[in-house]
C-alpha positions, 0 to 999 in steps of 0.5 A: 291658811284657813284661820279656823277649823273644828275642834276634835270632839262635839264641835267636829261631831256637830260640823260632820252631821250636815244631813241632820235637818235640825241640830242644836249645839248647846251646852257649857259657855266657852264651848265654841258655839258661834264659831261652830255655826259660822264654820257650819255654813262656810263648809258648803261654800266651796261646793258646786251649789255656788250661788244657790247656797244661801244662809241667814244667821239670827241673833236676838238683838243688834248688840249680840249681832255686832259680836257675831259680825266682829267674829266672822270678819276674823274668820272669813276674809283669811279663809275666802280670799275675795269674799266681801262684807257689805256693812250697809246690807249686813251680808257676806257675799263669796265670789261664786254667789254664795251669801250669808246674811247677818241679822237680828230678830227681837219680836215674834212678828219680825219673821214676817220680813222674810216672807217669800224668802228662800235660804238653804241654811238658817242659823240661830245663835243663842236661841234660848234668849228667845222666849218663844219658839214662833220666829224659829218655827215660822222660818222653817217654812224658808228653808227651801230651794227651788232653783237647785237640788241641795240635799243637805239644806238645814237649820243650826242652833246654839244655846246655853242653858238658862234664858226665857226659852230654856224650856222651849229649847229643852223640850224641842230637842228632847234634852230631858230624854237625851241629856247627853245628846247624840241621838237622832230623832224624827218628831211626831209632827209630820215634817219628817225632819230630823233633830239632834242635840249634841252637848257642848262642853267647856273642857272640849274647847281646848284652843280657848282654854289654852288661850285663857287658862284662867276663864274656868275659875272665873266662872265661879264668881259669875252668880249662884252656885246654880247659875255656875253649875248650869253654864260650866257643865251645861246642865239643862235640868238647872233652872236658874231664876225659877219664880217657884223654886219651892216646886218639887217632887213632893207636889206631884202624885199619882192619880188616885180615887178622891172621895165624891163628896169633896168639893170640886171646882174648875179654873181656866185661862183663856187662849186661842193663838196661845194655849188655854188651860183648864184645871179641875181641882178638889178640896180636902176635907182631911179624910184622906190623911196624906192631904191637909184639910183645905189642900187643893188637888189638881186631878185633871187639866186640859191644855190647849197646845198644838201638836206638842209645840210649846206656847202654841195654841189650838185656836178652838172657839169657846163652843168648841172648848165647851163641847169639843171637836166631834167629826170635823173633817181633817181634825182628830176628835177632841172631848170638851169640858162637858165631856171631861168632867162627865160625872163630876159635881162641879161647884163653881168655875173661875176663869180669867176676867177678860173672857167677860169682855163683850167686843161687839158680841157675846162674851167668851164666858157666855158662849160656853153656856151651860158652863157656869163661870165667874171671874177669876181674881186677877191680882197677879202678885197676891195670886202668885204669893197664894201658889207659893204659900200652898206650895210651902205649905205647913209643917212640911206638908204642901197645900197644893198637889198635882196628879202626875197626869197634869203634865203641862202644869208639871212641864211649865210651873217650875220654868216660869221666871221672874220678870226682869223689871218687876221681880214680884211678878212673872215674866209674861213672855213665858209660857205661863198659862197653866200658872195663871189658871192655877193662880185663879184657882188658888185665889178662889180658895185663899189659904193662909197658915194656922199660925196667922191672926184672925185679922190676916185670914183672907175672905173665901168669897167664892164659897160664900157665894155658891153656898147661897145657891143650889148647885145640884143642877150643875152637875153634868150628865 
């Protein structure tokens, strides 16, 4: 007797797509996601692959892994007489030599423990619990089989909406574009690997609902209405726990020509293995009536992200960021800061203070000369409060706007989450680079509502500093 079979609907559809290289089965809670992963690997155990069918299944930490192991013990022994579980190695071994390792991976660097390994099946249970896609992407290189021709080697993942990796997962499987799933696509990363998202729905788990008919009703008390909607409906557009719930469509505007006499400046968050973010801002003088006087308009960004992979940097040098990459063998041309702001009169530039560190050589900031930088104000909580205050604005009018071409700021700012131990701060494991850069920009032009007392008005130290210098020479040719 087989103790488990895929239920008709999304779960069965996901099991049958064994020739798709990367598949995400995710959405509502109670959708049978863990069972799908265990069943997806096991369906190929009886095939001719035998000892060449090797899998590894990850969870984020050991307590979560224990639950997955317990479920596998309910399914596998009745299904496969003779299968052996080793508690010491946390591995299932079948009589024909097939194996499935059960592992947890807590940090971004834990993938290095599997350097040189080869697996024909890799699984990730609740992948949105990882804040970074680095472990997933590094383990893709372990999907291989030199000893036998196995045409349906594959990676499988499950997830609910929410968690620190919510946006990474949503972007990787293009859930924004295909919210209902079911669309197979090949990304432009050169791998040729097909990806597919299949939406798991609560109502499709008929066995679970039959065994626990009160579960759906109990979800109503699980948290905020936003959270309940996300986990019941599998709605990936919901951002539970967003640090900036004030952010919305009113802050995003179509590009337009801004007056040349408006003060313009740049802001930067340095990054190498993680993305850097450079933003260019104009300060409204009120002459365009749609923008209040003193509002900041971010009219350009340069986000150093590798090949569309969230939170992975380009690893450019300071000099390459300054001038760009030109005629480098094997690399596409990239215009640098100097070329991007050609024709702009830049009053000043702020960059995170770490760029001024001199660790045995010239600092990053000095290596970008003739670009002029000053250390950004890195006070985190006041900085986030400055962004929030500008997003709220006054009398229904924001004091911070973004051209729609600033796609990575628009993508990542609303995804920032609260730090689990310091609610007033952002989770630093998230993709916060554009947020940090925007924070430096706002702290260089502190704003407070007109109703505040004079004593509450912040000091705009950067404006005063640059009023004392002739900035005309800083205009790039």
